N, C-alpha and C positions, 0 to 999 in steps of 0.2 A: 846711265842708260842701260849697260850690260845686265846690272843687278836686277833692274826691274823688269827687264825682258824675260830674264831668267826665272824670278818670281813669278810672273804671269803664266809661263810655260808651265812651270811646277803646278801651279793651282789648276790649270787647265787639265792637265795630265790627271791629277788627283780627282778632280770632279768628273772627268770621263770614267775613270775606274769605278768611282762611287754609283754612278747612274747605270752601270751596267747591272741588268737584272740577274739575280742567281737563276731564277725560273719566271716564266711569263705567268701572269695572272690568272688564265685560264687553266694552266696545269697545275698550279697550287690550288685553285678552287677545285679542280678534280680530284686532288689527292687528299685534300681536307674533308670534303663532302663524302668520298667514298670510304673515309677513316681507314685509311691503308697508307701510310707513309713512315718514313724513317727521320728523325730529327738527329742530325750529326753535330755534336759539339765542337765549337773551335776554341772557346774560351770559357774558363770558369772564374766566377766572381764571388769568393767567399765573403760571408758578413764581416765587416771590418772590425778588428779588435787588435789592441796593441800586441798580444801575445802572438796573434797570427802574423801580422805585419812584420814583426821581428824575425819570425822563422823564414817566411817566405821570401824576404828581402835578401836572405843569404843564398837563395838558389839562383843560379845564373839566368838571365833573361827573363826573370819574373819579378812582379811586386806583389804585395800582399793584396792588392784590390784587383787584380786582373792576371790570371794563370793562362799561358799560351797552351792550347791542346792540338794545336795543328799536326797533323802527322799521326795522331793516334787513332783509334777506333772506337772513342767512346760515343754512344748512341742511346737513342730511346725509339724503341719499334713500336708502332702502334697499328693494331688491325682489329677489325670487329669483335674477334674472340680473344685477343690477347695482348697485353702490354709486357714488353721486355726491356727492362733498363740494365744498361752497362755504363755507369758514370763515375767518375772519381769522387772523393768527398775531400774538401779541405775545409777545416773549421773546428770547433770545440763540440765535443760529444758530451752529453750529460751522463750517460752511462757507458761503461766499458765494454768491449765486446772480447769474448775470449778466443772467438774464430777470426783469424786473419783474412779469410774469405768474404767475412761480413764488412769489409772496411770500406767499400763504397757504397753507392746506390746501386745495388745489383739485386734485381729479382726478376721472376716471371710470374705474371698474374693472369687468371682466367676469370677472375670474379672482381670486377671493378665498375665503378660508376663514371660514365663519361658525358660530359657536357660541353656542347659546343655552340657558342654564341657569335654570330656574325656582326661586326659593326662595320662602319663605312668602308675602310680599307685594311680591315684586318679580322683575325678570328681571335676568341679568347676561348681556349680548350681546357677544362679542368678533369683531371683524372684523379681518381679516389680508389686505389686499390683495396679491397676487402679481405684478401688472403694472404697478405704481407705481414711479415712479423711485427715491425714497427709501424705504427699509424701515420701516415704521410698524406700530402696532398700536394700534386703536381699542376701547375698551371703554366700553359704554353700559350704565348702571344705570337702569332704568325701574321707577318704582312703578305700582302698580294704578291711580292716579289719572291716569297720564299725565305726570307730572313725571319728568325725566330728567337726568342727568349724563353728559355724555361726556368721557373722558379720552383724549388723543391723544399716544402716545409714538413719537417719530421718532427715527432714529438720528443725524440730523444737527441736531437741535434740543433745546432744553429742552422738557419736557413741558409741556402746557397742558391745562386743563379748561374745559368749557363748561356752564351750565345751561340748561334749556329745557324744551320739552314735546314731546310726540309728536302727530302728527295723521294723518289719512287722507291720502293722496296725492291730489291734485284732478287731474283729467283736463285736459289743456291743450287750450285752445279753438283 
């Protein structure tokens, strides 16, 4: 009896935590329609391969399929006139970089194509930077509650996805 009560309370607690919205739908709609928001990455999910899984399984607290980024400042900032990416990369690169600063998905773009499509309960946003060294496409799936998944397809690397949330861009002090 105690086990079933404990199990029921645990399920209730977890479902309560999952139903708490990150942002309300009106705020999410406002941010997306204004094209002025910040995607905060909380998890990275590299494309699965035996090599990546073997390396990532040696890191404490991570598996090859899901890397916890909580507590980091990895993000994608989107405004009407710029896209600024500061995201880590885990995966296989098809061409080597000689500059260690090029190691992640890090760029500032002023020349990009931005497409937003509203579905029933989410948005699909596609960003194609034109002034970035590597050809890449970023696709952002945003729910009404502000949860999002970002997929980055790069011509010189395996694809990678990130889970996270969107938020209002805070003015710099």
